[in-house]
Backbone as ProteinMPNN parsed JSONL, in Angstrom:
{"seq_chain_A": "MALKIYDPHHPVDYSAMKMRVEYETIGVGIIRPRYIGYAVPGTDEGTPLWQIFRVNYDSNGNAISNDFAQRTLDSIEDNNFVHQWSNVLSLDYGP", "coords_chain_A": {"N_chain_A": [[34.558, -35.409, -18.208], [31.191, -35.916, -18.246], [28.707, -35.754, -15.802], [26.002, -37.884, -15.272], [22.627, -38.118, -14.383], [20.481, -40.637, -13.658], [17.612, -42.405, -13.116], [16.006, -45.263, -13.505], [13.484, -45.817, -12.567], [12.248, -43.445, -12.125], [12.101, -41.554, -14.467], [13.344, -38.455, -15.643], [13.08, -35.408, -17.376], [15.669, -33.574, -17.612], [16.416, -31.41, -19.121], [14.304, -29.701, -19.167], [14.174, -28.647, -16.683], [14.58, -26.398, -13.854], [17.706, -25.172, -12.876], [20.283, -24.96, -10.442], [23.514, -23.947, -9.351], [26.14, -24.308, -7.086], [29.233, -23.012, -6.601], [32.724, -23.777, -5.929], [35.795, -22.359, -4.862], [38.99, -23.214, -5.872], [41.491, -22.321, -6.229], [43.447, -19.476, -7.236], [41.384, -17.662, -9.155], [40.215, -19.994, -10.063], [37.441, -21.902, -10.312], [34.934, -24.385, -9.593], [32.051, -26.462, -10.181], [30.329, -27.481, -7.279], [27.974, -28.199, -5.922], [24.886, -29.215, -7.283], [21.605, -28.574, -8.275], [18.237, -29.476, -9.113], [14.947, -28.524, -10.124], [11.408, -28.165, -10.682], [10.552, -25.679, -13.079], [10.029, -22.417, -11.76], [9.971, -23.097, -9.113], [10.527, -22.123, -5.808], [13.562, -21.365, -4.032], [13.472, -22.052, -1.364], [11.57, -23.993, -1.138], [10.74, -27.385, -0.507], [11.338, -29.071, -2.887], [13.448, -29.877, -4.427], [16.019, -31.655, -6.167], [19.15, -32.534, -5.171], [22.671, -32.716, -5.514], [26.106, -33.459, -4.686], [29.152, -32.833, -6.298], [31.936, -34.88, -6.796], [35.491, -34.926, -6.911], [38.559, -36.128, -8.384], [42.102, -36.366, -7.513], [43.278, -34.99, -9.566], [41.485, -33.126, -10.29], [39.348, -33.905, -11.824], [35.915, -34.517, -12.432], [34.392, -37.184, -10.849], [32.333, -38.585, -9.6], [29.058, -38.437, -8.016], [27.229, -37.484, -5.093], [24.09, -37.813, -3.703], [21.956, -35.619, -1.805], [21.157, -36.385, 1.6], [18.361, -37.825, 3.326], [17.072, -36.322, 6.218], [16.04, -37.694, 8.516], [16.754, -40.463, 8.381], [19.246, -40.646, 7.254], [19.653, -41.631, 4.674], [20.702, -41.787, 1.349], [19.124, -39.752, -1.023], [17.605, -39.391, -4.023], [15.362, -38.076, -4.766], [13.006, -35.379, -5.303], [13.026, -33.617, -2.838], [14.304, -31.784, -1.259], [15.505, -28.556, -0.014], [16.828, -25.943, -1.875], [17.9, -23.721, -0.656], [19.115, -24.737, 1.58], [21.408, -25.982, 0.761], [24.173, -25.998, 1.505], [24.153, -26.958, 4.087], [23.164, -29.503, 4.113], [23.459, -33.092, 4.473], [25.482, -35.388, 2.693], [25.593, -38.436, 0.893], [27.828, -41.152, 0.117]], "CA_chain_A": [[33.536, -36.406, -18.022], [29.909, -35.352, -17.853], [27.975, -36.574, -14.853], [24.626, -38.094, -15.684], [21.717, -38.582, -13.351], [19.451, -41.441, -14.286], [16.917, -43.346, -12.267], [15.056, -45.897, -14.423], [12.154, -45.86, -11.961], [11.723, -42.081, -12.112], [12.751, -40.783, -15.533], [13.141, -37.013, -15.562], [13.645, -34.636, -18.477], [16.42, -32.513, -16.951], [16.532, -30.241, -19.993], [13.163, -28.825, -18.906], [14.188, -28.313, -15.258], [15.319, -25.26, -13.325], [18.978, -25.674, -12.347], [21.117, -24.059, -9.653], [24.854, -24.481, -9.119], [26.965, -23.667, -6.062], [30.626, -23.231, -7.007], [33.767, -23.647, -4.923], [37.066, -21.834, -5.369], [40.077, -24.144, -5.531], [42.75, -21.64, -6.503], [43.262, -18.115, -7.72], [40.657, -17.626, -10.413], [39.767, -21.323, -10.478], [36.235, -22.358, -9.626], [34.316, -25.563, -10.188], [30.764, -26.769, -9.552], [30.399, -28.394, -6.138], [26.621, -28.685, -5.68], [23.978, -28.963, -8.392], [20.232, -28.899, -7.918], [17.207, -29.372, -10.147], [13.557, -28.428, -9.674], [10.462, -27.733, -11.712], [10.626, -24.227, -13.251], [9.156, -21.639, -10.888], [10.106, -23.539, -7.725], [11.302, -21.243, -4.937], [14.726, -22.045, -3.459], [13.144, -22.521, -0.019], [10.538, -25.023, -1.213], [11.379, -28.704, -0.506], [11.041, -29.779, -4.135], [14.703, -29.886, -5.175], [16.94, -32.787, -6.174], [20.458, -31.889, -4.99], [23.802, -33.61, -5.346], [27.455, -32.9, -4.566], [30.091, -33.392, -7.274], [33.214, -35.296, -6.213], [36.608, -34.798, -7.852], [39.777, -36.865, -8.046], [43.234, -35.491, -7.183], [43.61, -34.195, -10.748], [40.417, -32.162, -10.524], [38.33, -34.446, -12.723], [34.672, -34.963, -11.804], [34.39, -38.652, -10.924], [31.09, -39.162, -9.086], [28.242, -37.487, -7.267], [26.493, -38.003, -3.942], [22.845, -37.091, -3.488], [21.669, -35.181, -0.438], [20.534, -37.432, 2.402], [17.18, -37.471, 4.119], [17.489, -35.972, 7.575], [15.641, -38.63, 9.56], [17.387, -41.77, 8.353], [20.565, -40.526, 6.62], [19.703, -42.422, 3.445], [20.872, -40.975, 0.152], [17.801, -39.595, -1.612], [17.671, -38.656, -5.278], [14.047, -37.52, -5.055], [12.871, -33.921, -5.256], [12.503, -33.419, -1.482], [15.204, -30.907, -0.507], [15.447, -27.116, -0.254], [18.103, -25.423, -2.378], [18.427, -22.743, 0.308], [19.869, -25.485, 2.594], [22.386, -26.804, 0.043], [25.463, -26.119, 2.204], [24.009, -27.597, 5.392], [22.667, -30.865, 3.961], [24.428, -34.193, 4.502], [25.554, -36.065, 1.402], [26.07, -39.819, 1.009], [27.56, -42.232, 1.069]], "C_chain_A": [[32.262, -35.731, -17.551], [29.219, -36.303, -16.889], [26.529, -36.68, -15.304], [23.827, -38.601, -14.502], [20.65, -39.394, -14.055], [18.894, -42.42, -13.269], [15.85, -43.993, -13.14], [13.635, -45.954, -13.88], [11.475, -44.497, -11.955], [12.393, -41.255, -13.208], [12.37, -39.308, -15.469], [13.781, -36.365, -16.78], [14.366, -33.436, -17.866], [16.577, -31.271, -17.821], [15.401, -29.246, -19.758], [13.147, -28.322, -17.463], [14.938, -27.012, -14.981], [16.584, -25.833, -12.684], [19.687, -24.579, -11.563], [22.458, -24.755, -9.424], [25.534, -23.643, -8.053], [28.405, -24.024, -6.396], [31.553, -23.151, -5.812], [35.032, -23.138, -5.604], [38.173, -22.773, -4.927], [41.45, -23.546, -5.794], [42.441, -20.249, -7.02], [42.597, -18.165, -9.089], [40.158, -18.967, -10.915], [38.554, -21.725, -9.64], [35.704, -23.602, -10.339], [32.988, -25.819, -9.485], [30.956, -27.748, -8.399], [29.036, -29.014, -5.841], [25.741, -28.301, -6.86], [22.583, -29.398, -7.955], [19.289, -28.672, -9.084], [15.837, -29.298, -9.497], [12.693, -28.033, -10.861], [10.574, -26.212, -11.848], [9.593, -23.509, -12.38], [9.243, -22.021, -9.42], [11.005, -22.576, -6.957], [12.449, -22.03, -4.302], [14.479, -22.572, -2.052], [12.063, -23.583, 0.017], [11.2, -26.399, -1.296], [10.99, -29.557, -1.72], [12.267, -29.845, -5.039], [15.389, -31.241, -5.077], [18.341, -32.168, -6.155], [21.538, -32.953, -4.859], [25.105, -32.827, -5.293], [28.345, -33.599, -5.582], [31.403, -33.694, -6.565], [34.285, -35.299, -7.297], [37.774, -35.672, -7.416], [40.91, -35.865, -7.807], [43.696, -34.643, -8.366], [42.544, -33.162, -11.094], [39.348, -32.619, -11.489], [37.097, -34.873, -11.942], [34.571, -36.474, -11.973], [33.091, -39.286, -10.429], [30.255, -38.062, -8.458], [27.54, -38.22, -6.141], [25.243, -37.157, -3.766], [22.713, -36.678, -2.032], [20.931, -36.298, 0.283], [19.286, -36.906, 3.08], [17.632, -37.29, 5.555], [17.199, -37.074, 8.59], [16.415, -39.939, 9.563], [18.744, -41.793, 7.656], [20.724, -41.427, 5.399], [19.809, -41.465, 2.268], [19.545, -40.931, -0.601], [17.896, -38.77, -2.88], [16.306, -38.122, -5.698], [14.063, -36.0, -4.897], [12.245, -33.523, -3.918], [13.328, -32.428, -0.652], [14.974, -29.437, -0.851], [16.815, -26.651, -0.743], [18.713, -24.449, -1.379], [19.227, -23.418, 1.43], [21.046, -26.262, 2.001], [23.688, -27.01, 0.814], [25.36, -26.824, 3.544], [23.461, -29.028, 5.316], [23.809, -31.874, 4.111], [24.346, -34.908, 3.165], [26.146, -37.442, 1.59], [27.226, -40.052, 0.066], [28.249, -41.986, 2.374]], "O_chain_A": [[32.275, -35.034, -16.536], [29.154, -37.509, -17.13], [25.908, -35.683, -15.672], [24.307, -39.419, -13.718], [19.981, -38.89, -14.957], [19.639, -43.171, -12.64], [14.872, -43.332, -13.488], [12.684, -46.12, -14.644], [10.257, -44.41, -11.798], [13.172, -40.351, -12.908], [11.205, -38.967, -15.265], [14.89, -36.726, -17.173], [13.749, -32.397, -17.628], [16.845, -30.188, -17.302], [15.526, -28.073, -20.111], [12.204, -27.641, -17.06], [15.798, -26.585, -15.751], [16.529, -26.869, -12.022], [19.691, -23.416, -11.966], [22.531, -25.979, -9.318], [25.508, -22.413, -8.107], [28.758, -25.201, -6.465], [31.22, -22.536, -4.799], [35.301, -23.447, -6.765], [38.284, -23.095, -3.744], [42.465, -24.214, -5.596], [41.277, -19.901, -7.217], [43.18, -18.651, -10.058], [39.724, -19.078, -12.062], [38.641, -21.866, -8.42], [35.983, -23.838, -11.514], [32.813, -25.438, -8.328], [31.673, -28.739, -8.539], [28.943, -30.205, -5.543], [25.84, -27.189, -7.378], [22.408, -30.453, -7.345], [19.506, -27.8, -9.926], [15.588, -29.919, -8.463], [13.195, -27.621, -11.907], [10.68, -25.518, -10.837], [8.442, -23.933, -12.277], [8.657, -21.352, -8.569], [12.107, -22.254, -7.4], [12.319, -23.23, -4.062], [15.206, -23.453, -1.59], [11.676, -24.031, 1.096], [12.133, -26.576, -2.079], [10.392, -30.624, -1.581], [12.144, -29.867, -6.264], [15.346, -31.895, -4.035], [18.677, -31.368, -7.029], [21.35, -33.964, -4.182], [25.2, -31.7, -5.78], [28.299, -34.823, -5.712], [31.92, -32.86, -5.821], [34.018, -35.633, -8.451], [37.957, -35.928, -6.226], [40.7, -34.655, -7.89], [44.431, -33.674, -8.179], [42.678, -32.417, -12.064], [38.525, -31.817, -11.931], [37.216, -35.521, -10.903], [34.652, -36.99, -13.088], [32.781, -40.417, -10.803], [30.679, -36.91, -8.375], [27.288, -39.422, -6.225], [25.321, -35.931, -3.688], [23.283, -37.306, -1.139], [20.179, -37.06, -0.325], [19.162, -35.716, 3.37], [18.484, -38.032, 6.044], [18.04, -37.355, 9.444], [16.708, -40.477, 10.63], [19.33, -42.863, 7.487], [21.817, -41.925, 5.129], [19.098, -40.462, 2.198], [18.911, -41.967, -0.796], [18.227, -37.585, -2.831], [16.112, -37.757, -6.858], [15.036, -35.425, -4.408], [11.076, -33.139, -3.866], [13.067, -32.258, 0.538], [14.331, -29.116, -1.85], [17.835, -26.925, -0.11], [19.936, -24.367, -1.274], [19.947, -22.735, 2.159], [21.622, -27.115, 2.677], [24.251, -28.104, 0.775], [26.377, -27.248, 4.092], [23.311, -29.688, 6.344], [24.975, -31.543, 3.9], [23.271, -35.021, 2.575], [27.094, -37.614, 2.356], [27.551, -39.168, -0.726], [28.134, -42.795, 3.295]]}, "name": "protein", "num_of_chains": 1, "seq": "MALKIYDPHHPVDYSAMKMRVEYETIGVGIIRPRYIGYAVPGTDEGTPLWQIFRVNYDSNGNAISNDFAQRTLDSIEDNNFVHQWSNVLSLDYGP"}
């Protein structure tokens, strides 16, 4: 199942975006994407212009949903381009 990101209020052409993926190891030689981020090409990983989400899996290892990184001040899930990729592992993710 391919995860799709779509916000009708903020359409984005993801095919033209810079993408980063943080993988997790779940067994010997088995890795899967855990965090995915998008930004405008040329964006530095420490610049707060990234959209980042965590991929969630079911017990069979199938990708079933994603949670966007939360804003720090109000803990609201935020699918805008306001995060730093360099903080991907320390961000909070909703819901």
